[in-house]
C-alpha positions in Angstrom: 39.6 -38.4 -51.0 41.3 -41.1 -48.3 38.1 -41.8 -45.9 38.2 -44.0 -42.9 34.2 -45.9 -44.1 33.1 -43.8 -46.5 33.2 -45.9 -50.5 35.0 -44.9 -53.7 31.4 -43.4 -54.8 30.7 -41.3 -51.8 34.1 -40.0 -51.9 33.2 -38.7 -55.6 30.1 -37.4 -54.4 31.7 -35.1 -51.6 34.7 -34.4 -54.0 31.1 -32.9 -56.3 30.0 -31.1 -52.9 34.2 -29.1 -52.8 34.4 -28.8 -57.0 30.9 -27.0 -56.8 31.0 -25.8 -53.2 27.1 -24.3 -53.7 25.4 -27.8 -55.6 22.2 -29.3 -54.3 21.9 -33.2 -55.3 19.1 -35.7 -55.6 19.4 -38.6 -56.2 18.5 -38.8 -59.7 22.0 -36.7 -59.9 24.1 -39.7 -58.7 22.1 -42.1 -60.4 23.4 -40.2 -63.7 26.7 -40.2 -63.0 27.3 -43.8 -61.1 24.5 -45.9 -63.0 23.6 -47.5 -59.7 20.5 -47.8 -58.7 17.7 -45.1 -56.8 18.1 -46.8 -53.7 21.4 -47.6 -53.6 21.9 -43.6 -54.4 19.5 -42.9 -51.9 21.4 -45.0 -49.4 24.8 -43.0 -50.2 22.9 -39.7 -50.6 21.7 -41.0 -47.2 25.0 -42.0 -44.9 27.2 -38.9 -45.8 24.3 -37.4 -44.1 24.7 -39.2 -40.7 27.8 -38.8 -41.0 27.9 -34.5 -41.1 28.7 -34.3 -44.8 25.7 -33.0 -46.2 22.4 -31.7 -45.1 19.1 -33.0 -46.4 16.2 -30.4 -47.6 13.6 -30.7 -48.9 12.5 -29.1 -51.8 9.6 -29.0 -52.9 7.9 -32.2 -50.4 8.4 -34.9 -52.0 11.7 -34.3 -53.8 14.8 -34.2 -50.6 18.4 -32.5 -51.7 21.3 -32.6 -50.3 23.7 -29.5 -49.6 26.7 -29.0 -48.0 26.5 -29.2 -44.1 27.7 -26.8 -42.2 30.6 -28.7 -40.6 31.8 -29.5 -44.6 34.8 -27.9 -44.4 36.2 -29.1 -41.3 36.0 -32.3 -41.2 37.1 -32.1 -45.0 39.9 -30.6 -43.7 40.5 -33.7 -41.5 40.3 -35.6 -43.9 43.2 -33.9 -45.7 
């Protein structure tokens, strides 16, 4: 995927969401898959949330999960 102002890693995160529409991502998923620090993983997920690709949900009061936003398909459709 080629997106303006989205990093390659963020693009790969979005690809994960395309391949598995019901996925709930947490920062440790990103740390494990891409070998980045927890802060970098959280930053990537936050930025995708700010751009409305993802929505943040509370999993247990402390842990945040990230799912496809309501606008995900529309935003991704603009890319292709």
